[in-house]
Backbone as CSV, one residue per row, in Angstrom:
resi,resn,N_x,N_y,N_z,CA_x,CA_y,CA_z,C_x,C_y,C_z
1,MET,35.241,12.978,10.778,35.404,13.397,12.197,34.783,12.855,12.947
2,THR,34.806,11.942,14.046,34.275,10.875,14.817,34.339,11.267,16.467
3,ASP,35.572,12.243,16.249,35.424,12.911,18.198,35.026,14.472,17.920
4,GLU,34.721,14.776,19.133,34.303,16.210,19.401,35.342,16.882,18.834
5,THR,35.569,18.252,18.618,36.515,18.936,18.263,36.602,20.346,19.022
6,PRO,37.153,21.339,19.224,37.177,23.074,20.013,36.142,23.486,19.071
7,HIS,36.108,22.963,17.905,34.998,23.407,16.490,33.908,23.576,17.006
8,ALA,33.877,22.446,17.471,32.156,22.176,17.588,31.457,23.196,18.497
9,GLY,32.155,24.475,19.741,31.513,25.233,19.872,30.417,24.945,21.201
10,PRO,29.994,25.784,21.634,28.652,25.954,22.563,27.306,26.010,22.479
11,TRP,28.025,26.878,21.071,26.285,27.094,19.951,26.176,26.552,19.599
12,ARG,27.084,25.062,18.743,26.587,24.206,18.043,25.953,23.198,18.992
13,LEU,26.909,22.822,20.312,25.788,22.314,21.693,24.248,22.441,21.676
14,GLY,24.663,23.938,21.811,23.358,24.274,21.862,22.624,24.101,21.032
15,LEU,22.339,23.934,19.982,21.785,23.600,18.478,20.930,22.446,18.887
16,LEU,22.335,21.468,19.196,22.017,19.957,19.312,21.155,19.960,19.855
17,LEU,20.695,20.608,21.281,19.844,20.256,22.332,19.072,20.751,22.335
18,LEU,18.346,22.342,20.898,17.412,22.664,20.452,16.635,21.672,19.439
19,GLY,17.154,20.549,18.767,16.995,19.987,17.998,16.583,18.487,18.625
20,ASN,17.023,18.594,19.980,16.477,17.042,20.136,14.972,17.691,21.171
21,ALA,14.913,18.739,22.146,14.047,19.358,22.114,12.967,19.706,21.228
22,ALA,13.258,19.708,19.796,11.693,20.100,18.759,11.291,18.457,18.318
23,LEU,12.266,17.716,18.881,12.369,16.062,18.834,10.925,15.814,20.091
24,ALA,11.349,16.300,20.886,10.801,15.731,21.681,8.814,16.266,22.121
25,MET,8.808,17.218,21.254,7.828,17.636,21.189,6.530,17.304,20.281
26,GLY,7.393,16.214,19.698,6.779,15.057,18.737,5.458,14.558,19.095
27,PRO,5.735,13.652,20.473,4.394,12.628,20.808,3.297,13.513,21.329
28,LEU,3.965,14.666,22.244,2.878,15.841,22.183,1.683,16.469,21.306
29,LEU,2.463,16.465,20.456,1.745,17.285,18.749,1.182,16.196,18.513
30,VAL,1.156,15.274,18.177,0.488,13.953,17.861,-1.174,13.746,18.682
31,ARG,-0.567,13.960,19.704,-2.109,13.702,20.953,-2.707,15.167,20.609
32,LEU,-2.451,16.585,20.139,-3.046,17.222,19.903,-3.843,17.476,18.410
33,ALA,-3.031,16.802,17.601,-3.336,16.721,16.583,-5.178,16.257,16.441
34,ASP,-5.653,16.315,15.443,-7.487,16.261,15.159,-7.610,15.084,13.837
35,THR,-6.564,14.069,14.006,-6.742,13.222,13.233,-6.462,12.279,13.759
36,GLY,-6.315,11.079,12.986,-5.814,9.395,13.689,-4.642,9.772,14.503
37,PRO,-3.608,8.877,14.674,-2.731,8.715,14.774,-1.136,8.897,13.823
38,VAL,-1.814,7.536,12.948,-0.892,7.512,11.909,-1.206,8.329,10.726
39,ALA,-2.303,8.908,10.594,-2.279,9.690,9.799,-1.995,11.011,10.144
40,ALA,-1.677,11.330,11.368,-1.100,12.388,11.675,0.391,11.758,11.085
41,GLY,0.928,10.898,10.947,2.352,10.916,10.587,2.480,10.814,9.138
42,PHE,1.286,10.534,8.309,1.296,10.650,7.133,1.550,12.579,6.763
43,TRP,0.442,12.948,7.782,0.641,14.460,7.430,2.099,15.032,7.931
44,ARG,2.885,14.234,8.697,4.259,14.619,8.989,5.200,14.239,7.922
45,LEU,5.145,13.523,7.722,6.109,13.440,6.324,5.121,14.273,5.006
46,THR,4.258,13.804,5.035,3.389,14.818,3.425,4.296,16.124,3.345
47,LEU,3.955,16.779,4.261,3.845,18.584,4.745,5.263,18.798,4.406
48,ALA,6.863,17.575,4.939,7.519,17.800,4.980,8.720,17.680,3.641
49,LEU,7.771,16.852,2.940,8.116,16.451,1.821,8.734,17.560,1.067
50,PRO,8.418,18.223,0.663,8.735,19.403,-0.192,9.897,20.120,0.184
51,VAL,10.061,20.312,0.924,11.505,20.672,1.779,12.349,19.714,2.173
52,ILE,12.553,18.422,2.315,13.043,17.291,1.641,13.970,16.984,0.434
53,LEU,12.804,17.117,-0.806,12.864,16.865,-2.114,14.001,17.949,-2.571
54,LEU,13.901,19.110,-1.792,14.832,20.485,-2.156,16.144,20.356,-1.889
55,LEU,16.065,19.966,-0.242,17.366,19.657,0.029,18.087,18.513,-0.448
56,GLY,17.323,17.313,-1.078,17.872,16.202,-1.698,18.563,17.218,-2.987
57,TRP,17.561,17.542,-3.536,17.956,18.161,-5.003,19.329,18.936,-5.428
58,ARG,19.460,19.897,-4.100,20.582,20.001,-4.081,21.830,19.499,-3.651
59,GLU,21.547,17.996,-3.318,22.728,17.143,-2.840,22.939,16.273,-4.696
60,ARG,22.678,16.755,-5.314,22.953,15.547,-6.524,23.836,15.887,-7.365
61,GLY,24.313,14.598,-8.205,26.005,14.879,-8.827,26.325,13.989,-7.108
62,LYS,26.157,13.960,-5.886,26.616,13.518,-4.837,27.019,12.061,-5.064
63,GLY,27.188,11.288,-5.978,27.633,9.731,-5.523,25.935,8.998,-6.533
64,SER,25.375,7.477,-6.353,25.082,6.999,-6.931,24.221,6.134,-5.854
65,PHE,22.992,5.687,-6.333,22.543,4.134,-5.420,22.905,2.894,-5.898
66,GLY,23.307,2.987,-7.184,23.997,1.706,-7.551,22.777,0.745,-8.422
67,ARG,22.556,-0.272,-8.441,21.526,-0.964,-9.241,20.495,-1.344,-8.403
68,THR,20.888,-1.704,-7.321,19.954,-2.579,-6.268,20.142,-1.112,-5.772
69,GLY,20.963,-0.500,-5.071,20.666,0.430,-4.186,18.867,0.967,-3.784
70,VAL,18.683,1.811,-4.934,17.282,2.033,-4.865,15.986,1.702,-4.179
71,TRP,16.230,0.598,-4.869,15.362,-0.252,-3.679,15.495,-0.994,-2.588
72,PHE,16.803,-1.052,-2.059,17.262,-0.908,-0.768,16.182,0.499,-0.010
73,VAL,16.519,1.186,-0.793,15.772,2.610,0.088,14.514,2.859,0.428
74,ILE,14.182,2.163,-0.744,12.248,2.345,-1.045,12.307,1.651,-0.015
75,ALA,12.191,0.421,0.001,12.252,-0.751,1.065,12.586,-0.451,2.823
76,ALA,13.736,0.086,3.213,13.535,1.219,4.277,12.496,2.083,4.663
77,GLY,12.250,2.608,3.296,11.225,3.806,3.343,9.903,3.300,4.130
78,VAL,9.358,2.338,3.464,8.516,1.183,4.068,8.377,0.804,5.586
79,PHE,10.207,0.735,6.085,9.648,-0.130,7.112,9.743,1.598,8.513
80,PHE,10.581,2.460,7.600,10.063,4.282,8.203,8.943,4.315,8.476
81,ALA,8.110,3.944,7.579,6.397,4.561,7.355,6.409,3.393,9.003
82,LEU,6.322,2.004,8.424,5.749,1.086,9.580,6.137,1.534,11.084
83,ASP,7.613,1.884,11.434,8.037,2.671,11.962,7.316,3.548,12.681
84,ILE,6.546,4.627,11.834,6.281,5.761,12.243,4.305,5.136,12.942
85,ALA,4.022,5.019,12.026,2.570,4.363,12.323,2.467,3.558,13.913
86,ALA,3.491,2.891,13.887,3.456,2.056,15.164,3.713,2.901,16.410
87,TRP,4.504,4.056,16.614,5.006,4.684,17.490,3.966,5.689,17.869
88,HIS,3.328,6.435,16.607,2.297,7.297,16.818,0.942,6.463,17.567
89,ILE,0.685,5.003,17.332,-0.048,4.284,17.555,0.227,4.506,19.673
90,GLY,1.647,4.270,19.702,1.940,3.941,21.431,1.747,5.378,21.851
91,ILE,2.239,6.237,21.328,2.415,7.891,21.691,0.341,7.460,22.550
92,GLU,-0.081,7.374,21.859,-1.721,7.557,22.025,-2.235,6.635,23.107
93,ARG,-1.692,6.222,23.380,-1.693,4.881,24.578,-1.299,4.585,25.403
94,THR,0.013,5.454,25.720,1.051,5.467,26.785,1.255,6.595,27.204
95,ARG,2.004,6.729,27.937,2.269,8.169,28.676,3.640,8.884,27.702
96,LEU,3.544,9.638,27.296,4.710,10.587,26.258,5.689,9.650,26.993
97,GLY,6.207,10.449,28.042,7.997,9.538,28.431,8.038,8.456,28.322
98,ASN,7.260,7.630,28.875,7.243,5.847,28.232,7.842,5.695,26.480
99,ALA,6.660,6.727,25.913,6.955,6.675,24.507,8.042,6.978,23.729
100,ALA,8.597,7.883,24.710,9.582,8.394,24.213,11.339,7.386,24.131
101,LEU,10.936,6.764,25.231,11.762,5.886,25.384,12.594,5.165,24.834
102,PHE,10.995,4.182,24.900,10.991,3.070,23.967,10.834,3.438,22.178
103,GLY,10.396,4.700,22.174,10.551,4.732,20.463,12.022,5.178,19.926
104,ASN,13.160,5.431,21.223,14.297,5.248,20.896,15.166,4.113,20.692
105,SER,14.296,3.262,21.394,15.274,1.954,21.631,16.229,1.118,20.484
106,GLY,15.871,1.674,19.328,16.259,0.732,18.275,17.783,0.786,18.588
107,SER,18.126,2.100,19.429,20.530,2.213,19.633,20.285,0.798,20.446
108,VAL,19.668,0.409,21.855,20.141,-1.092,22.202,20.199,-1.959,21.243
109,ILE,18.264,-1.580,20.408,18.416,-3.254,19.370,19.448,-3.237,18.867
110,LEU,20.002,-2.496,18.260,21.259,-2.357,17.070,22.380,-3.332,17.669
111,VAL,22.788,-2.606,19.085,23.771,-3.259,20.148,23.354,-4.704,19.772
112,VAL,22.461,-5.512,20.068,22.108,-6.860,19.762,22.362,-7.215,18.624
113,TRP,21.863,-6.678,17.694,22.020,-7.047,16.830,23.401,-7.555,16.190
114,SER,24.147,-6.266,16.702,25.535,-6.498,16.042,26.262,-7.478,16.392
115,LEU,26.124,-7.772,17.652,26.411,-8.891,18.496,26.540,-9.914,18.032
116,LEU,24.994,-10.492,18.157,24.695,-11.906,17.082,25.346,-11.939,16.034
117,ALA,25.550,-10.772,14.754,25.919,-11.392,13.755,27.338,-11.480,14.084
118,ALA,28.305,-10.585,14.653,29.538,-10.270,14.966,30.269,-11.771,15.603
119,ARG,28.884,-12.202,16.420,29.405,-13.935,16.835,29.983,-13.721,17.970
120,ARG,30.238,-12.657,19.213,31.724,-12.191,19.741,30.919,-12.064,20.978
121,VAL,31.981,-12.605,22.036,31.378,-11.414,23.547,31.605,-10.428,23.578
122,PRO,30.365,-9.794,24.134,29.882,-8.435,24.128,30.934,-7.375,25.191
123,TYR,31.039,-6.503,24.676,32.017,-5.601,25.360,31.202,-5.173,27.044
124,ARG,31.812,-4.457,27.892,31.403,-3.757,28.734,30.081,-3.009,28.694
125,ALA,30.012,-2.286,27.690,29.690,-0.948,27.516,27.813,-1.337,27.020
126,GLU,28.693,-2.870,26.166,27.051,-3.524,25.682,26.202,-3.913,26.620
127,LEU,26.861,-5.089,27.590,26.327,-5.669,28.720,25.519,-4.750,29.895
128,GLY,25.733,-3.383,29.775,25.419,-2.584,30.307,24.348,-2.119,30.081
129,ALA,24.122,-1.567,28.513,22.910,-1.203,27.597,22.064,-1.934,27.873
130,ILE,22.533,-3.659,27.383,21.436,-4.865,27.821,20.712,-4.976,28.511
131,ALA,21.448,-5.367,30.074,20.954,-5.179,31.589,20.414,-4.226,31.713
132,ALA,20.721,-2.884,30.933,19.897,-1.547,31.903,18.383,-1.300,31.361
133,ALA,18.485,-1.785,29.726,17.216,-1.957,28.655,16.158,-2.666,29.455
134,VAL,16.765,-4.077,29.434,15.671,-4.698,30.205,14.815,-4.678,31.203
135,VAL,16.107,-3.997,32.411,15.189,-4.244,33.728,14.603,-2.835,33.809
136,GLY,15.170,-1.723,33.083,14.415,-0.181,32.845,13.149,-0.402,32.452
137,SER,13.117,-2.073,30.899,11.708,-1.937,30.386,10.802,-2.704,31.193
138,ALA,11.220,-3.526,32.009,10.503,-4.223,32.739,9.899,-3.312,34.331
139,LEU,10.305,-2.472,34.357,10.121,-1.528,35.583,9.284,-0.435,34.711
140,LEU,9.353,-0.352,33.720,8.206,0.473,32.768,7.147,0.168,32.605
141,MET,7.381,-1.165,32.393,5.728,-2.133,31.728,4.779,-2.279,32.911
142,GLY,5.602,-2.699,34.270,5.096,-3.233,34.724,4.325,-1.950,35.686
143,GLY,4.833,-0.530,35.767,4.026,0.654,35.771,2.488,0.565,34.884
144,SER,2.964,0.792,33.689,2.277,1.127,32.687,1.269,-0.153,33.147
145,LEU,0.971,-1.197,33.212,0.190,-2.640,33.311,-0.623,-2.112,34.473
146,GLU,-0.169,-1.287,35.430,-0.949,-1.301,36.849,-1.884,-0.219,36.660
147,ILE,-1.596,0.799,35.818,-2.375,1.983,35.056,-3.596,1.356,34.529
148,GLY,-2.811,0.414,33.687,-4.261,-0.780,32.262,-3.317,-1.023,31.605
149,ARG,-3.828,-2.415,30.972,-3.969,-2.868,29.397,-3.363,-2.163,28.548
150,GLU,-4.057,-1.431,28.314,-4.037,0.073,27.163,-2.640,0.428,27.443
151,ASN,-2.293,0.921,28.398,-0.566,1.635,28.557,0.498,0.448,27.738
152,LEU,0.294,-1.368,28.752,1.380,-1.401,28.197,1.138,-1.762,26.667
153,ILE,-0.093,-1.840,26.066,0.022,-2.387,25.046,0.561,-1.104,24.081
154,GLY,0.332,0.629,24.168,1.013,1.946,23.872,2.074,1.607,24.294
155,ASP,2.737,0.987,25.358,4.592,0.398,25.754,5.032,-0.586,24.446
156,LEU,4.145,-1.627,24.134,4.816,-2.580,23.247,4.707,-2.122,22.093
157,PHE,3.604,-1.123,21.416,4.280,-0.416,20.022,4.945,0.194,20.230
158,SER,5.345,0.851,21.205,6.572,1.890,21.237,7.739,1.036,21.164
159,LEU,7.833,0.100,21.456,8.991,-0.748,21.434,8.839,-1.400,20.259
160,LEU,7.790,-1.888,19.407,7.674,-2.576,17.934,8.523,-1.160,16.819
161,ALA,7.878,0.560,17.386,8.544,1.078,16.249,10.048,1.493,16.776
162,GLY,11.117,1.076,18.021,12.429,1.030,18.043,12.829,0.337,17.110
163,MET,12.074,-1.054,17.679,12.543,-2.313,16.338,12.756,-2.025,14.926
164,LEU,11.507,-1.097,14.800,11.256,-0.623,12.943,12.076,-0.333,12.479
165,TYR,12.256,1.434,13.810,13.304,2.512,13.320,14.961,1.389,13.285
166,ALA,15.394,0.481,13.876,16.624,-0.368,13.694,16.317,-0.530,12.613
167,THR,15.534,-1.504,12.292,15.945,-2.568,10.727,15.911,-1.392,9.736
168,TYR,15.284,0.330,10.090,15.468,0.825,8.764,16.653,1.725,8.673
169,ILE,17.066,1.842,9.907,18.734,1.874,10.363,19.944,0.994,9.452
170,LEU,19.709,-0.337,9.458,20.071,-1.338,9.051,20.111,-1.420,7.181
171,MET,19.013,-1.399,7.368,18.448,-1.289,5.692,19.549,-0.656,5.162
172,LEU,19.916,0.721,5.640,20.658,1.920,4.791,22.593,2.323,5.339
173,ARG,22.337,0.831,6.071,23.759,1.110,6.270,25.019,1.268,5.243
174,HIS,24.789,0.319,4.359,25.723,-0.028,3.189,25.776,1.013,2.059
175,LEU,24.391,1.757,2.365,24.369,2.772,1.435,25.239,4.354,2.314
176,ARG,24.899,4.756,2.958,25.908,5.998,3.475,27.462,6.131,2.715
177,GLY,27.189,6.955,2.292,28.571,7.510,1.979,27.908,7.377,0.536
178,ARG,27.546,6.392,-0.024,27.069,6.648,-1.674,26.514,7.825,-1.971
179,VAL,25.612,8.399,-1.224,24.451,10.031,-1.087,23.772,10.656,-0.186
180,GLY,23.895,11.981,-0.354,24.053,12.623,0.596,22.771,11.941,1.129
181,SER,23.056,12.601,2.954,21.927,12.394,3.604,20.402,12.691,3.327
182,TRP,20.218,13.705,2.632,19.100,14.033,2.258,18.480,13.276,0.584
183,THR,19.466,13.452,0.131,18.667,12.310,-1.097,18.434,11.169,-0.421
184,LEU,18.863,10.287,0.566,18.539,8.992,0.840,16.818,9.365,1.947
185,LEU,16.838,10.572,2.291,15.576,10.637,2.970,14.455,10.911,2.264
186,SER,15.048,11.651,1.068,14.120,12.268,-0.214,13.502,10.582,-0.819
187,VAL,14.389,9.674,-1.002,13.758,8.536,-1.913,12.829,7.488,-0.508
188,SER,13.507,7.644,0.958,12.798,6.991,1.920,11.147,7.721,1.946
189,VAL,11.139,8.335,2.647,10.268,9.512,2.838,9.184,9.468,1.456
190,THR,9.394,9.697,0.568,8.860,9.745,-0.740,8.366,8.102,-0.634
191,ALA,8.655,7.040,-0.490,7.882,5.713,-0.397,6.776,5.378,1.049
192,GLY,7.711,6.245,1.753,6.969,5.941,3.050,5.482,6.117,3.326
193,VAL,5.169,8.253,2.385,3.786,8.927,2.132,2.800,7.528,2.575
194,PRO,2.826,6.758,0.998,1.788,6.188,0.695,1.542,4.612,1.981
195,VAL,2.732,4.621,2.152,2.460,3.460,3.199,1.729,4.383,4.242
196,LEU,1.690,4.953,4.948,1.114,6.186,6.422,-0.618,5.608,5.805
197,PHE,-0.656,6.666,4.690,-1.748,6.878,4.093,-3.029,5.543,3.744
198,ALA,-2.399,4.310,3.336,-2.734,3.503,3.353,-3.619,2.419,4.896
199,ILE,-2.539,2.633,5.882,-2.845,2.239,6.993,-3.630,2.779,7.788
200,ALA,-4.011,4.508,7.718,-4.842,5.453,7.816,-6.258,5.019,7.359
201,TYR,-5.804,4.884,6.340,-7.363,5.134,5.449,-7.787,3.119,6.302
202,ALA,-7.218,1.975,6.510,-7.548,0.411,6.354,-8.259,0.997,7.957
203,LEU,-7.813,1.377,8.570,-7.945,1.712,10.546,-9.573,2.446,10.438
204,GLY,-9.520,3.495,9.473,-10.617,4.055,9.692,-10.386,5.119,10.365
205,GLU,-9.316,6.074,10.155,-9.035,7.171,10.910,-9.297,8.719,10.132
206,GLN,-10.037,9.572,10.860,-9.879,10.878,10.422,-8.707,11.026,9.711
207,ILE,-8.622,11.425,8.292,-7.400,12.135,7.612,-7.211,13.400,7.217
208,VAL,-8.250,14.138,7.197,-8.334,15.449,6.854,-8.489,16.271,8.134
209,PRO,-7.987,17.254,8.592,-7.968,18.001,9.844,-8.696,18.821,9.831
210,THR,-9.613,19.156,11.068,-9.997,20.422,10.866,-9.319,21.618,11.588
211,ASP,-7.614,21.624,12.419,-6.942,22.277,12.745,-6.201,21.978,12.454
212,TRP,-5.153,22.394,11.407,-3.612,21.984,10.666,-2.233,22.591,11.492
213,THR,-2.608,23.487,12.523,-1.855,23.935,13.313,-1.100,22.829,13.971
214,PRO,-0.918,21.954,14.917,-0.350,20.807,15.129,0.222,19.977,14.136
215,LEU,-0.337,19.894,13.145,0.463,18.681,12.092,1.694,19.519,11.283
216,ILE,1.339,21.106,11.329,2.280,21.785,10.689,3.492,21.644,11.935
217,VAL,3.404,21.775,12.551,4.369,21.895,14.071,4.716,20.620,14.025
218,LEU,4.467,19.574,13.752,5.034,18.938,13.786,5.919,18.245,12.896
219,SER,5.743,18.406,11.529,6.050,18.211,10.236,6.934,19.307,10.265
220,VAL,7.136,20.230,10.942,9.327,21.173,10.687,9.707,20.974,12.072
221,LEU,9.139,20.642,13.257,10.309,20.416,14.414,10.585,19.293,14.248
222,SER,9.855,18.104,13.993,10.267,16.353,13.876,10.680,15.848,12.805
223,GLN,10.097,16.614,11.637,10.472,15.667,10.456,11.583,16.986,9.599
224,ILE,11.823,18.468,9.999,12.871,19.155,9.216,13.873,19.512,10.067
225,VAL,13.390,20.018,11.112,14.635,20.832,12.305,15.018,19.970,13.180
226,GLY,14.227,18.825,13.857,15.030,17.744,14.663,15.810,16.596,14.006
227,GLN,15.537,15.854,12.571,16.327,15.535,12.158,17.276,15.983,11.413
228,GLY,17.107,17.274,10.640,17.997,18.027,10.581,19.354,18.255,10.910
229,VAL,19.040,18.765,12.221,20.180,19.121,13.030,20.666,17.764,13.863
230,LEU,20.101,16.298,14.012,20.607,15.278,14.145,21.432,15.150,13.226
231,ILE,21.050,14.971,11.571,21.886,14.513,10.777,23.247,15.174,10.502
232,TRP,23.562,16.669,10.556,24.125,17.425,10.945,25.428,17.096,11.781
233,ALA,24.664,17.545,13.247,24.820,17.068,14.756,26.428,15.565,14.320
234,LEU,26.055,14.236,13.776,26.683,13.488,13.311,27.729,13.749,12.417
235,PHE,28.223,15.011,12.261,29.741,15.757,11.918,30.318,15.954,12.758
236,TRP,29.615,16.466,13.668,30.850,17.623,14.580,30.642,16.677,16.415
237,PHE,30.398,15.873,16.940,30.138,15.217,17.957,30.118,13.861,17.675
238,ARG,30.722,13.025,19.145,31.096,11.685,18.955,29.464,10.711,19.740
239,PRO,29.598,9.977,19.126,27.834,9.157,19.295,27.831,9.291,20.808
240,LEU,28.484,9.482,22.223,28.216,9.936,23.187,27.819,10.964,23.463
241,VAL,28.341,11.660,22.863,27.567,13.734,23.286,26.462,13.566,22.637
242,ILE,26.076,12.556,21.539,24.725,12.938,20.900,23.804,12.210,21.505
243,GLY,24.157,11.097,22.112,23.587,10.308,23.157,22.721,10.604,24.429
244,LEU,24.121,11.380,25.143,23.539,12.203,26.391,22.582,13.327,26.067
245,ALA,22.771,14.030,24.999,21.826,15.172,24.113,20.098,14.289,24.288
246,LEU,20.462,12.923,24.043,19.198,12.294,23.514,18.101,12.341,24.705
247,LEU,18.752,12.174,25.496,18.604,12.311,26.959,17.229,13.060,27.214
248,THR,17.391,14.502,26.593,16.365,15.756,26.725,15.296,14.969,26.374
249,GLN,15.131,14.246,25.191,13.613,13.642,24.913,13.095,13.261,25.979
250,PRO,13.019,12.119,26.232,12.166,11.697,27.484,11.840,12.248,28.498
251,ALA,12.689,12.880,29.128,12.703,14.087,30.126,12.012,15.281,29.714
252,ILE,11.517,15.669,28.514,10.722,16.975,28.007,9.682,16.259,27.620
253,ALA,9.160,15.431,27.037,7.961,14.503,26.758,7.241,13.674,27.981
254,ALA,8.263,13.678,29.142,7.209,13.491,30.377,6.606,14.621,31.231
255,PHE,7.526,15.368,31.315,7.444,16.670,31.800,5.703,17.526,30.997
256,THR,6.151,17.337,29.674,4.915,17.665,28.271,3.999,16.907,28.990
257,GLY,3.656,15.376,29.369,2.810,14.801,29.715,2.060,15.409,30.714
258,TRP,3.222,15.496,32.042,2.512,15.599,32.898,1.994,17.292,33.178
259,ILE,2.849,17.721,32.051,1.470,19.345,32.381,0.138,19.123,31.645
260,ALA,0.498,18.703,30.021,-1.375,18.404,29.597,-1.601,17.328,29.749
261,PHE,-1.400,16.046,30.461,-2.250,15.191,29.930,-2.472,14.713,32.075
262,GLY,-1.659,15.255,32.651,-1.669,14.969,33.885,-1.232,13.522,34.109
263,GLU,0.028,12.883,33.481,0.752,11.660,33.059,1.441,11.735,34.670
264,THR,1.358,11.142,36.225,2.453,11.269,36.610,3.257,9.867,36.695
265,LEU,4.356,9.678,37.386,5.304,9.047,37.362,5.653,8.232,39.112
266,SER,5.447,7.251,38.895,5.798,6.451,40.533,7.178,6.367,40.402
267,PRO,7.992,6.154,41.657,9.455,5.969,42.068,9.457,4.624,40.917
268,GLY,9.393,3.840,41.262,9.200,2.245,40.132,9.577,3.351,38.663
269,ASP,9.001,3.844,38.523,8.796,4.061,36.692,9.686,5.357,36.609
270,VAL,10.475,5.874,37.704,11.180,7.065,37.749,12.962,6.369,37.539
271,VAL,12.918,5.348,38.226,14.126,3.993,38.332,13.824,3.908,37.050
272,GLY,12.723,3.430,36.194,12.774,2.370,34.872,13.487,3.112,34.285
273,MET,13.157,4.579,34.188,13.016,5.548,32.806,14.795,5.919,32.625
274,VAL,15.375,5.666,34.064,16.464,6.254,34.384,17.761,5.107,34.114
275,LEU,17.076,3.436,34.060,17.680,3.042,33.233,17.833,2.929,32.062
276,MET,16.411,3.166,31.687,16.577,3.170,30.045,16.891,4.125,29.385
277,ALA,17.315,5.157,30.397,18.255,6.585,29.863,19.712,6.290,29.546
278,THR,20.066,5.665,30.828,21.574,4.890,30.945,21.931,3.425,29.435
279,ALA,20.506,3.224,28.988,20.701,1.818,28.451,21.264,2.671,26.658
280,LEU,20.544,3.973,26.647,20.748,4.640,25.309,21.911,5.343,25.028
281,VAL,22.661,5.911,26.855,24.064,6.314,26.604,25.312,5.438,25.946
282,LEU,24.838,4.156,27.230,26.212,3.179,26.924,26.017,2.304,25.569
283,ALA,24.547,2.615,25.048,24.565,2.004,23.237,25.349,2.430,22.428
284,ARG,25.766,4.320,22.646,25.781,5.416,21.843,27.618,5.012,22.450
285,ILE,28.120,4.918,23.632,29.500,4.360,23.851,30.051,3.734,23.247
286,ALA,29.599,2.316,22.980,29.553,1.080,22.156,30.040,1.296,20.727
287,GLY,29.315,2.087,20.078,30.373,2.696,18.958,29.091,3.230,17.975
288,PRO,29.565,4.143,17.156,28.914,4.693,15.883,27.851,3.561,14.782
289,ARG,27.808,2.243,15.597,26.542,1.261,14.767,25.605,1.445,15.540
290,ALA,25.240,1.786,16.694,24.433,2.312,17.548,22.924,2.785,16.347
291,GLY,23.539,3.722,15.455,22.734,4.621,14.962,22.249,5.690,15.070
292,PRO,21.340,6.689,14.301,21.373,8.065,14.734,19.993,8.167,15.673
293,ALA,19.818,8.731,16.477,18.367,8.939,17.008,17.284,8.689,15.932
294,ARG,16.486,7.806,16.852,14.800,7.875,15.965,14.456,9.933,14.919
295,PRO,13.987,10.024,13.974,13.157,11.059,14.267,12.173,11.408,14.697
């Protein structure tokens, strides 16, 4: 089902918005964790893994990976772990609203990739997405540079996370429909856990927390509730609706950054955020190939 139907109903739309709100709390919880940022990503996956494995086990018998499919999923899991590592480092170094926007830039990156792969002239929505993303990114990064070099580095790490997440989605494209979504997640998350641990250890981060609360909440909200709702929503809603719901994430992240850490936005930053948000929606109008929002 690709179009929104009357059966979707207001309660399903409300659940979609609630799932995006859960995802939007991720950057705040990474900041609140008393581990390193990459270690927070390690616990985010590790604590959620038993639930994901259980849901994947319930999907057993629904297709197979094929001879080489499982290796593609394992490789995708490595890129997923690198994505989380880059994004969490970015969250520590830039404003939460910027991190949420750049971390979700994978939709626009996938539009660019599809144009290069197809060697065709872009559609109007695709051109609009690319133009809005370029101008919006320039304004946001310029604002970050005015604050300090550290914030610009955080923006670049978050943008790198968007590129890595786009790679993760591309690697799983040909496996969609072969097996269930939770089965794919079971393998990719299992592959990503040791990668995140190795990166956190190599960076000398504190891995074991003294307060588990932020990490448990991060794991439940980001990895189980947020991603679970998005997987479910792909069946009920058109990409445009999911893209519009996605816009609640940077708004909530920017608001929590202002409340918790006093992160303010200049008029140029606001214009940049609006342009980046517009780019994300236009990328979803361009078609389902843009892929789901980052978890």
